[in-house]
MARVEX-816625 format. One record per residue (C-alpha): z, x, y; residue in one letter. Coordinates in pm, 1 decimal. Layout:
REM residues N
> Z:X:Y:a
...
REM end
This chain:
REM residues 200
> 0.0:0.0:0.0:m
> 62.5:293.6:235.3:l
> -297.3:403.1:181.1:v
> -418.8:57.9:285.2:l
> -211.7:76.6:601.5:l
> -349.4:422.0:690.7:v
> -704.7:300.9:632.6:i
> -642.5:-5.4:847.1:s
> -509.2:207.1:1133.1:v
> -802.5:444.6:1107.7:a
> -1052.6:158.8:1113.7:l
> -881.0:7.9:1415.4:a
> -910.7:331.4:1611.7:f
> -1269.8:378.0:1501.3:l
> -1345.3:32.8:1632.6:n
> -1176.4:132.1:1955.3:r
> -1382.0:446.1:1983.1:a
> -1708.9:266.9:1901.3:e
> -1643.7:-37.1:2112.3:g
> -1574.9:-250.5:1805.1:g
> -1307.1:-459.2:1972.7:l
> -1375.1:-820.7:2048.3:d
> -1500.7:-772.2:2405.2:i
> -1757.2:-996.7:2565.2:e
> -2073.9:-823.4:2695.9:p
> -2028.6:-700.3:3050.2:g
> -1650.1:-747.2:3037.4:q
> -1454.6:-466.4:3203.3:c
> -1107.0:-393.4:3073.8:l
> -836.0:-174.5:3219.5:s
> -685.7:98.2:3003.1:r
> -377.4:-120.4:2966.4:y
> -578.8:-422.4:2847.2:d
> -776.9:-206.9:2610.5:y
> -467.6:-50.8:2453.8:d
> -304.0:-391.5:2431.3:y
> -596.2:-523.5:2225.6:k
> -570.8:-224.4:1991.5:v
> -196.7:-277.2:1942.6:v
> -247.5:-650.3:1885.6:r
> -505.0:-582.4:1614.0:q
> -269.6:-335.8:1447.4:l
> 9.6:-593.8:1451.2:v
> -225.5:-852.7:1299.4:d
> -325.4:-606.9:1026.7:l
> 39.0:-529.4:951.4:e
> 120.6:-901.2:925.5:t
> -167.4:-958.3:683.7:k
> -63.9:-655.2:479.9:l
> 296.2:-777.4:448.2:e
> 174.5:-1119.2:332.9:k
> -53.8:-957.9:75.4:l
> 233.5:-744.7:-57.8:q
> 454.9:-1053.7:-92.2:k
> 179.6:-1245.2:-272.7:d
> 120.1:-958.7:-517.1:v
> 492.3:-922.5:-588.4:k
> 530.1:-1297.9:-643.3:h
> 236.6:-1306.8:-887.2:n
> 368.7:-1007.8:-1081.1:q
> 715.1:-1161.2:-1112.4:e
> 580.1:-1503.7:-1208.1:r
> 360.2:-1356.2:-1480.6:k
> 648.5:-1171.9:-1649.7:s
> 757.8:-1405.3:-1929.0:v
> 963.6:-1303.1:-2233.7:a
> 1261.0:-1434.1:-2428.2:f
> 1469.7:-1369.5:-2737.9:m
> 1738.9:-1601.6:-2872.4:a
> 1950.3:-1622.8:-3185.5:e
> 2113.9:-1899.9:-3382.3:l
> 2487.2:-1847.2:-3333.1:s
> 2616.8:-2088.6:-3601.0:t
> 2481.2:-2166.3:-3947.5:s
> 2311.4:-2500.6:-4005.8:m
> 2419.3:-2653.3:-4340.1:v
> 2179.5:-2906.6:-4493.1:n
> 1992.9:-2976.9:-4166.8:p
> 1786.8:-3296.9:-4199.4:p
> 1409.0:-3272.1:-4201.3:t
> 1277.1:-3290.5:-3845.8:g
> 1585.2:-3132.1:-3688.1:t
> 1496.1:-2899.3:-3401.6:e
> 1661.2:-2559.4:-3435.8:v
> 1856.3:-2466.9:-3122.1:k
> 1863.4:-2090.9:-3083.7:f
> 2157.0:-2121.4:-2849.4:d
> 2227.7:-1759.5:-2756.0:t
> 1961.1:-1617.0:-2526.8:a
> 1960.9:-1238.5:-2532.3:v
> 1659.0:-1208.0:-2302.0:t
> 1507.4:-1481.2:-2087.1:n
> 1269.3:-1335.9:-1829.2:i
> 1111.2:-1618.4:-1636.7:g
> 1369.1:-1872.4:-1760.6:e
> 1103.8:-2063.4:-1957.2:d
> 1325.5:-2083.3:-2267.0:y
> 1609.4:-2337.9:-2272.7:d
> 1891.3:-2232.1:-2510.6:p
> 2049.2:-2577.7:-2489.7:e
> 1746.7:-2749.7:-2640.8:s
> 1586.7:-2456.5:-2822.1:g
> 1254.7:-2531.9:-2652.9:i
> 1022.4:-2295.5:-2467.6:f
> 827.7:-2471.6:-2189.9:v
> 535.2:-2274.5:-2048.1:a
> 500.2:-2249.1:-1672.3:k
> 217.2:-1995.4:-1678.1:v
> -114.7:-2072.3:-1849.4:a
> -216.6:-1797.9:-2088.5:g
> -201.8:-1647.0:-2436.7:t
> 144.0:-1602.3:-2591.2:y
> 296.5:-1441.5:-2898.6:n
> 591.9:-1603.7:-3076.9:f
> 792.4:-1461.1:-3366.3:h
> 1045.2:-1629.5:-3593.6:l
> 1282.8:-1461.1:-3836.9:f
> 1498.6:-1684.2:-4056.4:a
> 1754.5:-1614.0:-4328.1:a
> 1921.3:-1828.9:-4591.7:s
> 2207.4:-1746.1:-4835.7:p
> 2171.9:-1779.3:-5212.6:k
> 2109.2:-2130.8:-5337.8:k
> 2028.6:-2296.6:-5669.8:a
> 1679.5:-2301.8:-5813.6:v
> 1496.1:-2607.6:-5684.5:g
> 1656.3:-2597.4:-5342.2:n
> 1410.9:-2551.0:-5056.9:w
> 1428.2:-2485.5:-4686.1:l
> 1109.6:-2478.1:-4476.8:h
> 1084.2:-2415.8:-4102.7:l
> 784.5:-2507.9:-3886.8:f
> 684.9:-2341.4:-3559.2:m
> 551.8:-2613.1:-3330.7:m
> 328.1:-2630.2:-3023.1:r
> 399.7:-2974.7:-2884.7:n
> 339.1:-3193.3:-3194.5:t
> 113.2:-2942.7:-3371.7:e
> 240.4:-2708.4:-3644.2:q
> 126.0:-2352.5:-3570.5:v
> 351.0:-2146.6:-3800.1:g
> 564.0:-2172.5:-4113.0:y
> 836.0:-1990.8:-4307.8:v
> 987.4:-2092.7:-4641.0:w
> 1306.5:-1993.0:-4822.7:m
> 1298.7:-2139.8:-5174.5:d
> 1469.2:-2080.4:-5511.2:d
> 1663.2:-1768.5:-5400.8:n
> 1943.9:-1815.7:-5652.9:n
> 2019.8:-1443.4:-5691.2:d
> 1980.6:-1307.3:-5338.7:r
> 1960.7:-1390.4:-4971.0:w
> 1617.3:-1488.4:-4847.1:s
> 1472.0:-1359.5:-4520.4:g
> 1131.6:-1466.1:-4394.0:r
> 934.6:-1415.8:-4074.5:s
> 618.1:-1539.4:-3909.3:a
> 427.3:-1457.5:-3591.7:s
> 174.8:-1671.4:-3408.6:v
> -57.5:-1618.1:-3114.0:v
> -132.0:-1936.7:-2920.5:v
> -277.5:-2044.6:-2589.1:h
> -52.3:-2257.7:-2369.6:l
> -104.3:-2469.6:-2062.5:h
> 177.1:-2535.7:-1811.3:p
> 413.2:-2789.5:-1966.7:g
> 327.5:-2705.9:-2328.8:d
> 632.4:-2675.3:-2554.8:k
> 699.0:-2432.6:-2838.9:v
> 996.9:-2473.7:-3071.4:y
> 1113.9:-2452.5:-3432.3:v
> 1208.2:-2747.2:-3650.0:k
> 1315.5:-2807.4:-4009.6:v
> 995.4:-2894.5:-4190.0:g
> 1147.3:-2970.2:-4528.5:q
> 1485.1:-2960.1:-4699.0:l
> 1520.2:-3019.0:-5070.1:r
> 1865.3:-3075.5:-5217.7:n
> 2092.0:-2827.0:-5035.9:s
> 2032.1:-2522.2:-4818.5:a
> 2182.3:-2330.6:-4527.2:t
> 2004.9:-2169.5:-4233.6:l
> 2215.0:-1862.6:-4157.7:a
> 2350.4:-1821.8:-3806.4:g
> 2534.2:-1540.7:-3629.4:c
> 2463.4:-1170.7:-3616.1:c
> 2086.7:-1212.4:-3569.4:f
> 2031.9:-1350.2:-3918.0:h
> 1801.7:-1607.9:-3760.1:t
> 1627.9:-1550.4:-3426.7:h
> 1326.1:-1659.9:-3224.0:f
> 1134.4:-1472.9:-2954.4:n
> 816.2:-1487.1:-2753.0:g
> 631.2:-1334.7:-2461.6:f
> 321.4:-1375.6:-2247.6:l
> 38.6:-1156.2:-2371.2:l
> -224.6:-1239.3:-2109.9:q
> -214.0:-1491.4:-1824.3:p
> -524.2:-1689.7:-1743.8:d
> -712.8:-1576.8:-1437.9:n
REM end
């Protein structure tokens, strides 16, 4: 930005030297009037430059979007259709993720990446737990934790989706068979996302 300011000043003085100021033909100006016009143009350039800097900073800040949140408490036998509330936000740049609802609401149009990691303790054969990653009402991702009777199960999925302002991304229980627990605490189950590329 300093370079732009130097260039602007140089151009202003070149205009002065070459008669580039806004002077009507045949108009005679005193040295004071002439210098005043130069100073006024420099002030106008500085004002425009400050506005440009503010606009650039605002756009950069608005286009920084990223979050990470974990499930703090285990969910035991959550009914099918239950939305998973990752209630502890570790990172929430842009404040587009709501830890109270577990829903990410896009404010910036663009391409996003979302990642889900889920864990479930041992359970009997025939017990299932499926989680769906949702964009509005559309399923865009899926993890399953089934029949892990001899070990913990940990699964993950990543998706890349395009979002418009107001689009929602969240995780819900897609299917529960018999009995299962979605493990909370200590980052056993967490959800994150970030803006890859904003639309122009």
